[in-house]
C-alpha positions as CSV (number, residue, x, y, z in Angstrom):
1,M,0.0,0.0,0.0
2,S,2.8,2.4,0.6
3,I,4.0,2.3,-3.0
4,I,0.5,3.3,-4.2
5,R,0.4,6.1,-1.6
6,T,3.8,7.4,-2.5
7,S,2.9,7.2,-6.2
8,R,-0.1,9.5,-5.6
9,V,2.1,12.0,-3.8
10,L,4.8,11.7,-6.5
11,Y,2.2,12.2,-9.2
12,K,0.9,15.4,-7.5
13,D,4.3,17.1,-8.0
14,K,4.2,19.2,-11.2
15,L,7.6,18.2,-12.6
16,A,7.1,14.5,-11.8
17,F,3.6,14.7,-13.3
18,W,5.0,16.0,-16.6
19,L,7.9,13.6,-16.7
20,I,5.7,10.6,-16.0
21,N,3.1,11.6,-18.6
22,V,5.6,12.3,-21.4
23,S,7.3,9.0,-20.7
24,F,3.9,7.2,-20.8
25,L,3.0,8.9,-24.1
26,F,6.3,7.8,-25.7
27,I,5.7,4.2,-24.4
28,V,2.3,4.3,-26.1
29,A,3.9,5.8,-29.3
30,I,6.5,2.9,-29.3
31,I,3.6,0.4,-29.1
32,G,1.8,2.3,-31.8
33,L,4.8,2.1,-34.2
34,F,4.3,-1.7,-34.3
35,F,0.8,-1.2,-35.5
36,V,1.7,1.4,-38.1
37,K,5.0,0.0,-39.4
38,K,5.3,-3.7,-40.3
39,I,8.4,-5.7,-39.5
40,K,9.8,-8.0,-42.1
41,H,10.3,-11.4,-40.6
42,D,13.6,-12.1,-42.4
43,P,16.5,-14.0,-40.8
44,L,18.6,-10.9,-40.9
45,A,17.3,-7.5,-40.0
46,V,19.1,-4.2,-39.7
47,L,19.4,-3.4,-36.0
48,H,21.6,-0.3,-36.2
49,Y,22.3,2.2,-39.0
50,N,25.0,4.8,-38.7
51,I,25.3,7.7,-41.1
52,Y,29.1,7.5,-41.0
53,A,29.6,3.8,-41.3
54,G,26.3,2.5,-42.8
55,I,24.8,-0.7,-41.4
56,D,26.6,-1.5,-38.1
57,I,24.6,-4.4,-36.6
58,L,22.6,-7.1,-38.3
59,G,20.6,-9.6,-36.2
60,S,17.4,-11.5,-35.8
61,W,14.1,-9.5,-36.3
62,H,13.1,-10.7,-32.8
63,W,15.4,-8.0,-31.3
64,L,13.2,-5.3,-32.7
65,Y,10.5,-6.5,-30.3
66,L,12.9,-7.4,-27.4
67,M,14.6,-4.1,-27.2
68,P,11.4,-2.1,-26.3
69,I,10.4,-4.8,-23.9
70,I,13.7,-4.4,-22.1
71,I,13.4,-0.6,-22.1
72,V,9.9,-0.8,-20.6
73,A,11.2,-3.2,-17.9
74,I,14.0,-0.8,-17.0
75,S,11.4,2.0,-16.9
76,I,9.3,0.1,-14.4
77,I,12.3,-0.6,-12.2
78,D,13.3,3.1,-12.4
79,F,9.8,4.2,-11.5
80,L,9.7,1.9,-8.5
81,L,13.1,3.3,-7.4
82,A,11.9,6.8,-7.9
83,N,8.9,6.0,-5.7
84,L,11.1,4.6,-3.0
85,L,13.5,7.6,-3.1
86,W,10.8,10.3,-3.3
87,T,10.6,10.9,0.5
88,K,14.4,10.6,1.1
89,V,16.2,12.0,-1.9
90,R,13.8,14.0,-4.1
91,V,16.5,15.0,-6.6
92,M,17.5,11.4,-7.3
93,S,13.8,10.7,-7.9
94,Y,13.7,13.5,-10.5
95,F,16.8,12.1,-12.1
96,L,15.3,8.6,-12.4
97,L,12.1,10.1,-13.9
98,T,14.1,12.1,-16.4
99,T,16.1,9.0,-17.3
100,I,12.8,7.1,-18.0
101,M,11.6,9.9,-20.2
102,L,14.9,10.1,-22.1
103,I,15.4,6.4,-22.8
104,N,11.8,6.1,-24.0
105,I,12.3,9.1,-26.4
106,F,15.5,7.6,-27.7
107,M,13.9,4.2,-28.1
108,F,11.0,5.8,-30.1
109,L,13.4,7.6,-32.4
110,F,15.6,4.5,-32.8
111,L,12.6,2.2,-33.7
112,Y,11.1,4.8,-36.0
113,N,14.3,5.1,-38.0
114,I,15.1,1.4,-38.0
115,L,11.5,0.4,-39.0
116,N,11.6,2.9,-41.8
117,Y,15.0,1.5,-43.0
118,N,13.8,-2.1,-42.9
119,L,10.8,-1.5,-45.2
């Protein structure tokens, strides 16, 4: 019960409110990418493209699904840690919430570009 109670207090803070909501919107946008863009189920898929070196990493198409799942799991762990640290070290809680937002923004940009490249 204390996690739910601290989540409500955390959510009432204006900065935390915006960080959590923007992060959640990018998680929804990442899920939406899979409905808009189709993944080719080829044995080899481009997993990373660099403008200087070209294609850097080739791998199984399964990783295009696994990477966002890993990022969401990390986001959940960070959110739980931010809840625990909210009453003790508020700055660290803000740092964790900002980290959640940034990794989800970068994952969205990464997937958007890679899925466009794999078409």
